[in-house]
C-alpha positions, 0 to 999 in steps of 0.5 A, spaced: 842 451 788 840 459 788 846 463 791 842 466 797 841 458 799 849 457 798 850 464 802 845 461 808 849 455 808 856 458 808 854 462 814 852 456 818 859 453 816 862 459 819 858 459 825 860 452 826 867 454 826 866 459 832 864 465 828 859 470 830 856 474 824 854 481 823 850 484 817 852 491 816 851 496 811 859 497 809 857 501 803 860 496 798 867 496 801 866 488 803 865 484 809 870 480 812 873 477 818 876 480 824 877 479 832 875 483 837 872 482 844 875 475 845 870 473 839 871 472 832 866 475 827 864 475 820 862 481 817 857 481 811 856 487 807 849 488 806 851 493 800 854 487 796 850 483 792 849 475 794 854 473 790 859 478 793 857 476 800 858 469 798 865 470 796 867 473 802 864 468 807 867 462 803 874 466 803 873 466 811 871 459 811 877 457 807 882 462 811 880 458 817 885 452 818 879 448 822 875 448 816 878 442 813 875 438 820 868 439 817 865 435 812 862 440 807 858 437 802 853 438 796 853 444 792 856 448 797 862 443 798 863 443 790 863 451 790 868 451 796 872 446 792 872 450 786 874 457 790 880 453 793 882 451 786 882 458 783 
């Protein structure tokens, strides 16, 4: 599966976890998670490669305790499992 497809799937997962998503130009400094205005946000840095964006979003998934309640299968599930083991 292509990285961009995995990124799209991972963004769907963070939305299921209650996050809103913002795509912003952050000069390659990286995206991440924050909370403001009573909402949880994932920022995706448009200056980063798709691989770097995917890593950032997967990190957000892994840091959310409720992610274990979701059934994440297929290539994305395998990718997340590998990141968790690393």
